[in-house]
N, C-alpha and C positions, 0 to 999 in steps of 0.2 A: 860350474858355472853355467856349461854353453845349454844343460838340458835345464836350468832355470828361467836361462834366454829362451830357449826352442818354446817353452813352457806358454812366458809371455803373450812371445810373437803368435801364437800359437790361438788363446786365449784370444789377443785384440784381433785381427782374421776376421777369428768363429762370431765375435760379437758388433765388430761395425761394418759383415755383410749385409744383405737386407735378402729377405726370407721372398717369396710369391706373394701380391696383393689381393687380397682377399676384393673382389665389390660387395661394396653391401648397400643397398638405397637405402639412404637417409634423408630425411624433409629438409634437409639444408642444402642440397641440389638444386643447382639454377633451376632446374624444368619443375621440378616445389614449389619456388619460392618468389611468387607476385608482386607488384609493383603497384601497391594504392598509393594513387593520385587525387585528390578528393574534387580540386582544379580542375580538371582537364575535361569538364565534361560541359565549358560554357563558354561561346569561345567570345573569343576577347577584342571585336567587333558587333556592332548594332545595328540592321541593318534597316529600324526604323527608327531616329531621334527623333522625342518629339519638343517641340517647341516652345510649350509651353511649361514652368515652370513644376518639376515630378512633388517639391516641398520646396516649403514656406512657414516663415512666421515673419508677423510683423505684428508693432505698436507704436502707437500714437505718444509721442514725443511731449514734454509738459510748457511747450513755449509756445505760452496765449499766443503770438501776434502771426504762425505761422503754421498752413499745416504742413509738418514737417511728421516720419518718421523713423524708428528703427526699425531695419528690415533687411531680409535676410532665407535667399533662395536656393537654389538647386535646379538647372538643370542639366541634361543627360547631353555627351559630348559621343562621338563616331564608337569608343571604343567604352567599351561594355561595363566597365569600373571605374572611369572618370566622368565627374562632376563640375562643370565650372563655378561657381558658389558667387553671388554677384549683392556681398553685402553694401549698404546704406545708413547713411544719422545724420542727419536732417541733410545738412548740404553737403557730406563727405558721401565719397559711394570711393570701392576699392573690387575684386573680382582677384580670386583666387582657384587654385585646384584645387580638388579634393577627391582622395584615392583609397574606393572601397578596394577591403580586402576580398577576394579571391575565395568564397566556403566552397564550392563544389555547388551551389544555390543563384541566383540572379538576386541579385542585391537589390535594398528596401531604403535606399536612404531615409529617413526622420532630421526633423527640427525640433525641437522640445525649448517650452523657456528656462531658461538657465535662471539661477539664482538672485545675480542682483538684476537692476528694474532696465536693465537697456544687455539684456546677452539673450545670447542662445546657446544651446548642447546642441551641436550636428555628430549623431550616430546610422545606427543600422539596424532590423531587425534579422537576429539569428535566425537558427533552424528553428524553436525551442518559440518563435516569436517574442523573444524578453528583448526588451532598448540595451543594446552595448551602444557606451558611449564612446566618440571618438574625438572632438575636438569641440572647442568652444568658444565662440565670436565675445564679444564684450569690446565697450566703448569704456576708454579712460583720458580722461581731462576731455579734451575734440578731439581723442586715435580712433582709430577703431584697428582689432589686436584679437589674433586669430591666431591660438595655443592646443595643439595636442594635451589631450585627456589621457591619453594610453593609443599606446600599441597593442598589432595585432597584426599576427602572420598566420603565413599553412608555411606546413613541409608538404616531402614527399617521404615514404615508403615501404620496403620492402618486407611480408609477411613470412 
């Protein structure tokens, strides 16, 4: 019985002990990993803020007595990816903030006609110069509405 106990203890000690560690170069080492941050090369603040609208959409309303419009205009702010939206429908006016995602390139906001008579789609051009829908501005009754159509995001990852 003592011999079986001694053998079990010996096997346990030898199996739990660790031998010398060999250093191998693996691509997973910290030096080999690179952080890819596509949004890091664009400054977050603008040096020159334009006073005129960078994008606009305007259509005359059907009111025969007045010279009224449905219009949406985008103006730059001091933050690179933030814009002020100025909205108008007849005598109703409003303001909202538009925040475009930072895809590692300067933003190019665009406003296009929406599906309804008094609606506009606000979006931006991507790297391939494809229009990406973002928000919709439209009229319901006598109210101006803004709705997000899609959501975009940017992430940082390691290669």
